[in-house]
C-alpha positions in Angstrom: 55.5 49.6 -34.4 55.8 51.8 -37.1 56.5 55.3 -36.5 56.1 58.6 -38.8 58.4 61.8 -38.2 55.8 64.6 -39.1 58.6 67.4 -38.4 58.1 70.4 -41.0 61.2 70.9 -43.0 61.9 74.1 -41.4 60.3 77.5 -42.6 58.9 78.6 -45.9 60.5 78.4 -49.5 61.0 81.0 -52.1 58.4 83.7 -52.6 56.9 83.0 -49.2 55.4 80.0 -50.3 55.1 77.1 -47.6 57.0 73.9 -48.4 55.5 70.8 -48.2 56.2 68.7 -45.2 58.6 65.6 -45.4 57.6 62.5 -43.6 60.2 60.0 -42.8 58.8 56.2 -41.7 60.8 53.9 -39.5 59.7 50.6 -39.0 60.0 49.0 -35.4 60.4 45.1 -36.2 60.3 44.1 -32.1 57.0 43.4 -32.0 57.3 41.1 -34.9 60.2 39.2 -33.4 58.2 39.0 -30.2 55.1 37.4 -32.0 57.6 34.9 -33.9 59.1 33.8 -30.8 55.5 33.3 -29.5 54.1 31.4 -32.2 57.5 29.1 -32.2 57.1 28.6 -28.4 53.5 27.8 -29.0 54.1 24.9 -31.8 57.1 23.4 -30.0 54.9 22.9 -26.8 51.8 21.5 -28.5 53.8 19.3 -31.4 54.0 15.6 -30.7 57.6 14.4 -31.3 58.1 11.2 -33.2 58.6 8.5 -30.8 61.4 5.9 -31.3 60.0 2.6 -32.3 61.4 -0.2 -30.7 60.7 -3.9 -29.8 60.1 -5.3 -26.5 61.7 -8.6 -25.9 61.9 -10.2 -22.5 65.4 -11.9 -21.3 64.9 -14.6 -18.5 67.0 -14.0 -15.5 69.7 -16.6 -15.1 68.6 -19.5 -13.0 70.4 -20.3 -9.7 70.6 -24.1 -10.5 72.1 -24.5 -14.1 70.6 -28.0 -14.2 67.0 -26.3 -14.4 67.7 -24.6 -17.9 65.8 -27.0 -19.8 62.6 -27.2 -17.4 60.0 -25.0 -18.8 56.3 -26.0 -18.0 54.2 -25.8 -21.5 57.0 -24.6 -23.6 57.1 -24.2 -27.3 60.7 -23.9 -28.7 61.7 -22.2 -32.1 65.1 -22.5 -33.6 66.0 -20.4 -36.5 68.8 -21.1 -39.0 70.0 -20.3 -42.4 67.6 -20.0 -45.5 64.8 -18.6 -43.6 64.5 -22.2 -42.0 62.4 -22.4 -38.6 62.2 -25.5 -36.8 60.2 -26.1 -33.4 59.9 -28.7 -30.8 57.3 -29.1 -28.0 58.2 -29.2 -24.1 61.5 -30.1 -22.9 64.5 -31.2 -24.9 65.7 -34.4 -24.5 68.8 -35.5 -26.4 69.6 -39.3 -27.6 70.5 -41.6 -24.7 69.2 -39.4 -22.0 69.0 -40.2 -18.4 65.2 -40.1 -18.2 64.7 -42.8 -20.9 62.8 -40.1 -22.8 62.3 -40.4 -26.6 64.8 -38.1 -28.1 63.4 -34.5 -29.3 63.1 -34.3 -32.9 62.9 -30.9 -34.7 59.6 -30.3 -36.4 60.0 -27.8 -39.9 57.4 -24.8 -40.2 57.4 -21.7 -42.0 56.1 -18.0 -41.8 52.5 -18.8 -43.9 49.1 -18.5 -42.2 49.0 -22.2 -42.3 52.4 -22.9 -40.7 53.7 -20.9 -37.7 50.2 -18.7 -37.3 48.2 -21.8 -37.4 50.5 -23.6 -34.8 50.6 -20.7 -32.2 46.7 -20.4 -32.7 46.4 -24.2 -31.9 48.7 -24.3 -28.9 47.4 -21.1 -27.4 43.8 -21.8 -27.8 42.9 -22.2 -23.8 44.4 -18.8 -23.4 42.7 -17.0 -26.3 39.4 -18.6 -25.4 39.7 -17.0 -22.1 40.5 -13.6 -23.5 37.3 -13.8 -26.0 35.2 -14.5 -22.7 36.7 -11.4 -21.2 36.2 -9.6 -24.1 32.5 -10.2 -24.3 32.2 -9.2 -20.7 34.0 -6.0 -21.6 31.5 -5.4 -24.6 28.6 -6.0 -22.6 29.7 -3.6 -19.9 30.1 -6.0 -17.1 33.7 -5.1 -16.5 35.5 -1.8 -17.1 38.3 -0.9 -19.2 40.9 -1.1 -16.5 39.6 -4.3 -15.2 39.6 -5.9 -18.8 43.1 -5.0 -19.5 44.5 -6.4 -16.1 42.5 -9.6 -16.4 43.9 -10.2 -19.8 47.5 -9.7 -18.5 46.7 -12.3 -15.8 45.7 -14.8 -18.6 48.6 -14.0 -20.7 51.0 -14.5 -17.6 49.2 -17.3 -16.1 51.5 -20.2 -15.0 49.8 -22.7 -17.3 49.7 -20.5 -20.5 51.9 -21.2 -23.3 55.7 -20.1 -22.9 57.6 -19.7 -26.2 61.5 -19.8 -26.2 63.3 -18.1 -29.3 66.7 -19.5 -30.2 68.7 -19.1 -33.0 72.2 -20.0 -34.8 74.8 -17.7 -36.4 73.4 -18.4 -39.7 70.2 -17.2 -39.0 68.9 -13.6 -39.9 67.6 -10.9 -37.6 64.4 -10.1 -39.8 63.2 -13.5 -39.0 63.5 -13.2 -35.5 61.8 -9.8 -35.6 58.8 -11.5 -38.0 58.5 -14.4 -35.3 58.0 -11.8 -32.5 55.5 -9.9 -34.6 53.8 -12.8 -34.9 53.7 -13.7 -31.3 52.2 -10.4 -30.8 49.5 -10.7 -33.2 48.6 -14.1 -31.5 48.4 -12.2 -28.3 51.1 -14.7 -26.9 52.4 -12.9 -23.6 55.2 -15.2 -22.3 58.1 -15.3 -24.7 61.7 -15.0 -24.5 64.9 -14.8 -26.5 67.5 -17.4 -25.1 70.8 -18.9 -25.8 70.8 -22.5 -28.0 72.0 -25.3 -26.0 74.8 -27.2 -27.4 72.7 -30.4 -27.8 70.0 -28.4 -29.6 72.8 -27.2 -32.0 74.1 -30.5 -32.7 70.5 -31.6 -33.5 70.1 -28.8 -35.5 73.2 -29.3 -37.6 72.1 -33.0 -38.0 68.6 -32.3 -39.2 69.6 -29.3 -41.6 72.1 -31.3 -43.8 
């Protein structure tokens, strides 16, 4: 706090006149410093720090039997390569002259437009989206509470019969395309997707298709 020294200057002046008192002022800055630290502490504790932005991507565990690498139920596989090109195929991959005598897999070309990738995901994911819409109606009509709604939605997304998306890319693809694909999956509420390595037979088919 501020202090004022009111000590009179020591007696009378010439001709017996009393001299005026001289005052000195000293400002104590300690309370202001304390207040500054209190305000700083307050703002630090009440502020929201910026959170790092990260993308959540699932990587499946290595199977015990390497023969089961291609066996995925209700799968949709996307393969990305150069020039922002994206291919896909449904179900299990079958190379030419496979032992199961299945027709060989063919890659279908698509793009990131609303009539391409977006429409494809909505069509393939339709049963799960309809189930989620039904749950949302129950939630809005207050038949179920918020926590129950979220739990049931997650169960629908993780259902064993729900669509599983596999994302693969060769060394010519760009990272942005992978990010855009994952963003589109989140927009379409796809719950099961993973980034996995491309099989040699898939790479051979990709190189033959993309000539």
